[in-house]
C-alpha positions in Angstrom: 0.0 0.0 0.0 1.2 3.5 -0.8 0.2 7.1 0.0 1.6 10.4 -1.0 1.2 14.1 -0.1 0.8 17.0 -2.5 3.4 18.4 -4.9 7.0 18.6 -3.7 7.9 22.1 -2.4 10.5 24.0 -4.4 14.1 23.4 -3.1 15.5 26.0 -0.8 17.9 26.6 2.1 17.6 27.6 5.7 19.6 30.7 5.0 16.9 31.8 2.5 14.3 31.0 5.1 16.1 33.2 7.7 16.5 36.2 5.4 12.9 35.9 4.0 11.5 36.0 7.6 13.6 39.1 8.4 12.2 40.8 5.3 8.6 39.7 5.9 8.2 40.2 9.6 9.0 43.0 12.0 7.7 41.7 15.4 9.1 43.3 18.5 8.9 39.8 20.2 10.4 37.5 17.6 12.0 35.8 20.5 11.1 36.0 24.2 13.2 35.1 27.2 12.5 35.2 30.9 14.7 37.2 33.3 14.1 39.0 36.5 10.7 37.4 36.9 9.1 38.3 33.6 9.5 37.7 29.8 11.5 40.2 27.7 11.1 40.5 23.9 13.8 40.4 21.3 12.8 41.9 17.9 13.4 40.5 14.4 15.8 43.5 13.8 17.8 42.7 16.9 18.0 39.0 16.0 19.2 39.9 12.5 21.9 42.2 13.8 23.2 39.7 16.4 23.2 36.8 13.9 25.2 38.9 11.3 27.7 40.0 13.9 28.1 36.5 15.4 28.5 35.1 11.8 31.2 37.7 11.0 32.9 36.8 14.3 32.8 33.1 13.4 34.3 33.8 10.0 37.2 35.5 11.8 38.1 32.1 13.3 39.1 30.8 9.9 36.9 27.7 9.7 36.7 26.3 6.2 33.3 26.1 4.4 31.3 23.1 5.6 33.2 22.7 8.9 31.3 21.6 11.9 30.4 23.8 14.9 28.7 22.2 18.0 26.1 23.7 20.2 25.8 22.4 23.8 23.0 24.3 25.4 19.5 24.4 26.9 16.9 26.3 24.9 17.5 30.0 24.9 17.8 32.9 22.4 21.6 32.4 22.0 20.9 28.9 20.7 18.9 30.3 17.8 21.4 33.1 17.2 24.4 30.6 17.2 22.5 28.3 14.8 21.6 30.9 12.3 25.1 32.5 12.5 26.7 29.1 11.8 24.4 28.3 8.9 24.8 31.8 7.3 28.6 31.4 7.6 28.3 28.3 5.3 29.2 26.0 8.3 27.2 23.0 9.6 26.2 22.7 13.2 26.1 19.8 15.6 23.5 20.1 18.4 24.2 18.2 21.6 21.8 17.5 24.3 22.8 19.4 27.5 21.8 16.3 29.6 24.5 14.2 28.1 27.6 13.3 30.2 31.1 14.3 29.2 32.0 10.9 27.7 29.1 10.9 25.3 29.8 14.5 24.3 33.4 13.5 23.6 32.2 10.8 21.2 30.0 13.3 19.2 32.7 15.9 19.1 35.3 13.5 17.9 33.1 11.7 15.4 31.8 15.0 13.9 35.3 16.6 13.9 33.8 19.8 15.4 36.3 22.7 15.2 34.4 24.9 17.7 31.6 24.6 20.3 29.1 26.9 21.9 28.4 26.1 25.5 25.6 27.7 27.5 26.9 27.8 31.1 29.4 26.7 33.7 27.9 23.1 33.9 28.3 22.5 30.2 31.7 24.3 30.0 33.1 22.0 32.8 32.1 19.0 30.7 34.0 20.3 27.7 37.0 21.3 29.8 37.2 17.7 31.0 37.5 16.2 27.5 39.1 19.0 25.5 42.6 17.7 25.8 41.5 14.5 23.9 39.9 16.5 21.0 42.7 17.9 18.8 40.2 19.2 16.1 38.3 21.3 18.7 40.1 24.7 18.5 37.5 27.2 20.1 35.1 27.1 23.0 32.6 30.0 23.1 30.4 30.6 26.2 26.9 32.0 26.0 27.5 33.2 29.5 30.7 34.9 30.7 32.9 32.0 31.8 36.5 33.1 32.2 38.9 30.2 32.5 36.5 27.8 31.0 36.0 29.2 27.5 38.2 31.0 25.0 35.7 33.9 24.9 32.0 34.7 25.3 29.2 35.2 22.8 29.3 38.9 23.6 32.9 39.0 22.6 32.2 37.0 19.4 29.5 39.6 18.5 31.9 42.5 19.5 34.5 41.1 17.1 31.8 40.8 14.4 30.7 44.4 15.1 34.3 45.6 14.5 34.2 43.9 11.1 30.7 45.1 10.3 29.8 47.7 7.7 27.3 48.2 4.9 29.6 46.5 2.5 30.5 43.7 4.9 26.7 43.1 5.6 26.0 42.8 1.8 28.9 40.4 1.3 27.8 38.4 4.3 24.2 38.0 2.9 25.4 37.3 -0.6 27.9 34.6 0.5 25.2 33.1 2.8 22.9 32.7 -0.2 25.6 30.8 -2.1 24.9 27.8 0.1 23.2 25.1 -1.9 20.0 23.2 -1.0 22.0 19.9 -1.0 24.7 21.2 1.4 24.7 19.7 4.9 23.1 22.0 7.4 23.4 19.9 10.5 24.6 16.6 11.9 22.2 15.4 14.5 23.3 12.4 16.6 20.5 9.9 17.2 19.8 9.4 20.9 20.6 5.7 20.6 17.7 3.6 21.9 19.8 0.8 20.3 23.5 0.8 19.7 26.0 3.7 19.5 24.7 7.1 18.2 24.8 7.8 14.5 25.3 11.2 13.0 22.4 12.0 10.7 23.4 14.4 8.0 20.4 16.7 7.1 20.8 19.1 4.2 19.4 22.6 4.0 16.6 21.4 1.7 15.8 18.3 3.9 14.6 20.7 6.6 13.5 23.6 4.3 11.2 21.2 2.4 9.8 19.9 5.7 9.1 23.5 6.9 7.5 24.4 3.6 5.2 21.4 3.7 4.4 21.8 7.4 3.4 25.4 7.1 0.9 24.5 4.4 -0.5 21.6 6.6 -0.9 23.6 9.8 -2.6 27.0 9.6 -0.6 29.9 11.1 -2.1 33.4 11.7 1.1 35.5 11.7 0.5 36.6 15.3 1.0 33.2 16.9 3.1 32.6 20.0 4.8 29.3 20.7 6.4 28.0 24.0 9.7 26.2 23.3 10.6 23.6 25.9 11.5 20.4 24.0 15.3 20.1 23.4 16.4 22.1 20.4 19.0 19.4 19.9 16.1 17.2 18.8 14.9 17.5 15.2 11.2 17.8 16.2 11.7 21.0 18.2 14.5 22.1 15.8 12.3 22.0 12.7 8.9 22.6 14.4 9.6 24.9 17.3 12.5 26.8 15.7 12.6 27.0 11.9 8.8 26.6 11.3 8.0 29.2 13.9 10.6 31.6 12.5 9.3 31.1 8.9 5.7 31.9 9.9 6.5 34.9 12.0 5.5 33.1 15.2 6.9 34.5 18.5 9.1 31.9 20.2 9.1 32.1 24.0 11.7 29.9 25.7 10.5 28.0 28.8 12.9 28.3 31.8 13.0 24.5 32.0 10.8 21.4 31.4 9.8 21.7 35.1 8.5 25.2 34.8 6.3 24.5 31.7 3.0 24.8 33.7 4.0 28.2 35.0 5.4 29.4 31.7 2.2 28.4 29.9 0.3 30.8 32.1 2.8 33.6 31.5 3.3 33.2 27.8 -0.3 32.2 26.9 0.9 30.4 23.7 -1.4 29.7 20.7 0.7 26.7 19.6 2.6 24.1 21.7 4.7 21.3 20.5 5.3 18.4 22.9 6.0 14.7 23.3 3.1 12.6 24.7 4.5 12.7 28.2 3.2 16.2 28.7 -0.3 15.2 27.7 -0.2 12.1 29.8 0.7 14.2 32.9 -2.0 16.7 32.1 -4.6 14.0 31.7 -3.5 12.3 35.0 -3.7 15.7 36.8 -7.2 16.4 35.5 -8.5 12.9 36.6 -6.9 13.3 40.0 -8.5 16.7 40.5 -11.9 15.3 39.6 -11.6 12.1 41.7 -10.4 13.9 44.8 -12.8 16.9 44.6 -15.7 15.5 46.5 -19.0 13.8 45.4 -20.5 16.8 43.5 -17.4 17.8 41.7 -16.7 14.2 40.7 -20.3 13.8 39.4 -20.1 17.0 37.4 -16.8 16.0 35.8 -17.9 12.6 34.6 -21.2 14.1 33.3 -19.2 16.7 31.4 -16.8 14.0 30.1 -19.7 11.8 28.9 -21.3 14.8 27.1 -18.0 15.8 25.5 -17.4 12.3 24.2 -20.8 12.3 22.5 -20.0 15.7 21.1 -16.6 14.5 19.9 -18.1 11.4 18.2 -20.5 13.6 16.2 -17.7 16.0 15.2 -15.3 13.2 14.3 -18.1 11.7 12.2 -18.1 14.8 10.1 -21.2 16.4 11.4 -22.0 19.5 13.6 -23.5 18.8 17.0 -26.8 20.6 17.4 -29.8 20.9 19.7 -29.6 19.6 23.3 -26.2 18.1 22.8 -24.7 21.4 21.7 -26.4 23.1 24.7 -25.1 20.5 27.2 -21.6 20.7 25.7 -21.6 24.5 26.2 -22.4 23.9 29.8 -19.7 21.2 30.1 -17.2 23.7 28.7 -18.1 26.3 31.2 -18.2 24.1 34.2 -15.2 21.8 33.5 -13.2 22.2 30.4 -12.7 25.9 30.5 -10.5 25.3 33.6 -8.3 22.9 31.6 -8.0 25.5 28.8 -7.1 28.2 31.4 -4.1 26.1 32.5 -2.7 26.4 29.0 -3.0 30.1 29.1 -6.4 30.4 27.5 -5.3 31.1 23.9 -4.2 27.7 22.6 -5.2 26.9 19.1 -3.3 23.6 18.6 -1.2 21.2 20.5 1.2 19.2 18.2 2.4 15.8 19.4 5.4 13.8 18.1 8.4 11.8 19.1 6.4 8.8 20.4 3.0 7.3 20.1 0.1 9.2 21.8 -2.6 7.1 23.5 -5.9 7.5 21.4 -7.8 7.7 24.7 -5.8 10.7 25.8 -6.1 12.3 22.3 -9.8 11.9 22.3 -10.2 13.3 25.8 -8.4 16.5 24.8 -10.3 16.8 21.5 -13.6 16.4 23.5 -12.4 19.1 25.9 -11.9 21.5 22.9 -8.1 21.2 22.8 -7.0 19.7 19.5 -3.8 17.6 19.5 -2.4 17.3 15.9 -0.4 14.1 16.2 2.4 13.5 13.6 5.1 11.0 12.8 8.7 11.2 11.7 12.3 10.4 12.6 15.6 12.3 12.8 16.5 10.8 9.4 13.3 12.3 7.8 13.8 15.9 9.0 11.5 14.8 10.8 7.8 15.0 9.6 6.5 12.2 7.3 2.8 12.5 8.2 0.7 14.7 10.4 -3.0 15.2 11.3 -4.3 18.6 10.3 -7.5 20.5 11.2 -8.9 19.4 7.8 -7.6 15.8 7.8 -7.9 14.6 11.4 -8.3 11.0 12.6 -7.6 9.9 16.2 -5.6 6.7 16.3 -3.5 7.7 13.3 -0.6 10.0 12.7 -2.2 11.7 9.7 -1.6 11.8 6.0 1.8 12.4 4.3 2.8 16.0 3.9 3.6 17.5 0.5 6.4 15.9 -1.3 6.4 12.8 0.9 5.7 9.2 -0.3 4.8 6.4 2.2 4.8 2.7 1.4 4.1 -0.3 3.6 6.5 -3.2 2.9 5.4 -6.8 2.9 6.5 -7.3 6.5 4.6 -4.2 7.6 7.6 -1.9 7.8 6.9 1.8 6.9 9.1 3.1 4.1 9.3 6.7 3.0 10.8 8.6 0.1 11.1 12.3 -0.7 13.1 15.5 -0.1 12.9 15.0 3.6 15.1 11.9 3.6 18.6 12.4 5.1 21.8 12.6 3.0 23.1 9.7 5.1 24.9 8.8 8.3 28.2 10.7 8.8 31.2 8.4 8.4 28.9 5.4 8.1 28.3 4.5 4.4 27.4 0.9 5.2 24.7 2.0 7.7 23.4 4.5 5.1 23.1 1.8 2.5 21.2 -0.4 5.0 18.8 2.4 5.8 18.1 3.8 2.3 17.6 1.3 -0.5 18.7 1.8 -4.1 15.3 3.3 -5.1 15.6 6.0 -2.4 13.2 4.4 0.1 14.2 5.0 3.8 13.4 2.0 6.0 12.0 3.5 9.2 12.0 0.4 11.4 8.4 1.1 12.4 5.5 -1.1 11.7 2.2 0.4 10.5 -0.7 0.4 8.1 -2.5 2.8 5.8 -6.2 3.5 6.4 -7.8 5.6 3.7 -4.5 7.5 3.3 -4.0 7.9 7.1 -1.0 6.2 8.6 -1.3 4.2 11.8 1.8 3.1 13.7 1.5 -0.2 15.5 5.0 -0.6 16.9 8.8 -0.5 16.4 10.0 -3.4 14.3 12.8 -4.1 16.7 10.5 -3.8 19.7 8.1 -6.6 18.6 8.1 -9.3 21.3 8.1 -12.8 20.1 7.4 -15.2 22.9 8.9 -18.7 23.1 5.5 -20.0 22.0 5.8 -17.9 18.8 3.2 -15.3 19.7 4.0 -11.8 18.3 3.2 -8.9 20.7 3.4 -5.2 19.9 4.3 -3.6 23.3 3.7 0.1 22.7 -0.1 0.1 22.3 -0.4 -2.1 25.5 2.0 0.1 27.4 0.1 3.3 26.3 -3.2 1.8 27.6 -1.7 0.9 31.0 -0.2 4.4 31.3 -3.6 6.0 31.1 -4.3 4.5 34.6 -4.0 7.0 37.4 -1.9 4.6 39.5 0.7 4.1 36.7 3.5 6.5 35.9 5.5 4.2 33.5 5.0 0.8 32.0 7.4 -1.4 29.9 6.4 -4.7 28.4 8.9 -7.6 28.4 8.9 -11.2 27.2 11.0 -11.6 24.0 12.0 -15.2 23.7 10.4 -15.9 27.1 7.4 -18.2 27.8 5.0 -15.3 28.5 4.9 -11.5 28.6 5.6 -9.6 31.8 5.6 -5.9 32.6 7.6 -3.5 34.7 5.5 -0.8 36.4 6.6 2.5 38.0 3.6 3.4 40.2 2.2 6.9 40.4 3.2 7.2 44.1 1.0 10.2 44.7 -2.1 8.1 43.9 -0.9 4.8 45.3 0.1 6.3 48.6 -3.2 8.0 48.9 -5.0 4.7 48.3 -2.8 3.0 50.8 -3.6 5.5 53.5 -7.3 5.2 52.8 -7.0 1.5 53.4 -5.0 2.0 56.7 -1.8 0.5 55.3 1.3 1.5 57.2 4.8 1.6 55.6 8.1 3.2 56.4 9.5 3.6 52.8 8.4 2.8 49.2 10.4 -0.4 49.0 8.5 -1.8 51.9 5.2 -0.5 50.4 5.9 -2.3 47.1 6.6 -5.6 48.9 3.2 -5.8 50.4 0.9 -8.4 48.8 -2.1 -6.0 49.0 -0.2 -3.4 46.9 0.8 -6.0 44.3 -2.8 -7.1 44.0 -3.9 -3.5 43.6 -1.4 -2.7 40.9 -2.1 -6.0 39.1 -5.8 -5.3 39.1 -5.2 -1.8 37.7 -3.0 -3.2 34.9 -5.5 -5.9 34.0 -8.4 -3.4 34.0 -6.7 -1.3 31.3 -5.9 -4.4 29.2 -9.4 -5.8 29.2 -10.1 -6.8 25.7 -6.5 -7.5 24.8 -5.7 -11.0 23.5 -5.0 -13.5 26.3 -1.4 -14.0 25.2 -0.8 -10.2 25.3 -1.7 -9.7 28.9 1.3 -9.8 31.2 1.3 -12.9 33.5 3.6 -11.1 36.0 4.4 -7.5 36.9 7.5 -6.1 38.6 7.2 -2.9 40.6 9.9 -0.2 40.7 10.3 2.3 43.5 11.8 5.1 41.2 11.0 6.3 37.7 13.3 5.7 34.7 15.9 8.5 34.2 18.0 10.1 31.5 21.0 10.0 33.9 20.9 6.2 34.2 20.6 5.9 30.5 17.1 4.5 30.7 15.4 7.3 28.8 16.5 9.3 25.7 16.4 13.1 26.2 12.9 13.1 24.6 11.6 10.6 27.2 11.7 7.4 25.0 12.4 4.3 26.9 15.7 2.5 26.0 14.6 -1.1 26.2 18.2 -2.5 26.2 19.1 -0.4 29.2 15.9 -1.4 31.0 16.8 -5.1 30.3 20.3 -4.5 31.6 19.5 -2.3 34.6 16.7 -4.5 36.0 18.0 -7.9 34.9 17.8 -9.4 38.3 14.2 -8.4 38.8 13.2 -9.5 35.3 14.9 -12.9 35.7 13.1 -13.3 39.1 9.7 -12.8 37.4 10.3 -15.9 35.3 12.2 -17.9 37.9 9.3 -17.5 40.4 6.8 -18.4 37.7 8.5 -21.6 36.8 8.8 -22.6 40.4 5.3 -21.7 41.5 3.0 -22.4 38.5 2.4 -18.6 38.2 0.7 -18.5 41.7 2.8 -15.4 42.6 2.3 -12.8 39.9 4.6 -10.0 41.0 8.1 -9.0 42.1 9.6 -5.8 43.4 12.8 -3.9 43.1 13.6 -2.0 46.2 
């Protein structure tokens, strides 16, 4: 089966995109950054000036055309300025997650051959200082902050040097030379977060990303006065393309969150109209709404579930292509006022669209938000595809799918169910890895995504990762992600990972939502001294097993985990269990919790499955 989007956008470059936006827009708040307790605007004119002077400063370092410059930083205006300065200097940049430890940063800098690096603050500069002596290609370290002794000079000094070289003639030469960059030139090398194996450097050209921006801005309507809150890592292609280049190209004001932890507060301050996120944000919002309803007393609880039922009926009519009328429309208006208006207020009250990517979103959660009047446009893509392959749009919207292909993109389902894609969005290849490139992109130009899916009336539905499919010893194939997503909608569950490849039966590791579980335990007069003790109690195991089985009602018998293991702490980036975009690294989970996982199967073999749980304290 195949599907394709509209005509391919005309080729272009990110430098062209940058200068076009400067000519077209003149917002006083092109970028926004929080300082001193409030957000401060940075205009298009100021960004243009700072980018030009930073670029002239970079050119004074003598880097050859196409050389790599790394950026190791959290989201902030200097990230955007450094990126555009690098690109308009005919250099390629290498973004690095600020959460990475020094040894992983060293690998990326060595593999990419980066000649310079921007670092945000003392923490990041200390990492580079630790490894710099082992990186002969790295000649210059530039600090966004003033970091004497840790960097060669600061961003302010780079811009000052550029200002000294600046003039009307220099500005014209800078622009002309920036526009000599070709669509097929490499713009960036993004290292995959490595859910399996060592990271690979994905070479994305100017046109890979430019074409993706051009197609995305046609698919999602922008009003020219939109505001976006940027909090996903700019090192990741989803935020890089969607929250950076796409917003810049459409004249959308980009406000940087202080951190991922401050997003709820920053939403209230910025009042964005568009928010890009991974499913974890929506899962947490959903859990918080349910908790508020269930703990708010009898009347509040009754009103919430009445409103939810009305909203679901309203959503079914809308999703069926009709307009709700009469008593249903009247009840929905009441439900909005009594319940869902409060949820909208938490987003700032102006939100037009959420966009979700990076991992599968539970259809139940998507439908809840849609029914509440907050539309989540779920899309799909990979680093290697710049990233968007498909996306739901206001005109073509179907829950349970990741939308239709965007313009210029072809999608094919291979005989084994793997999703293949071809078009201007497909990477140039893996840096220094020609064999891996040939394995990923076939001679006809089709990129093999490694995901399993199907096409439904032109809409793509993802069923699982090809490498994640669990094949039990009995030969049963289990797709874990849909089952995990169902379990994670339960208010007592924070994380769920399905196991069982080459084992006799499936099992599941569960990180409880301790706020909810401990409330339940107190209501039932259970006494404990620490979480490890709590999780060892048979009553708690029975409770968590009941909650898991409740969410998986309707699943095939062989898909339901025969045993569960309970963990007293969530998975973390620091322990290597999550990627920076919150994807679970299954290999690391298998390794880190091997003793617990083995015990699940040992106990089962010894007891005939009478004990259906284990705990890691």
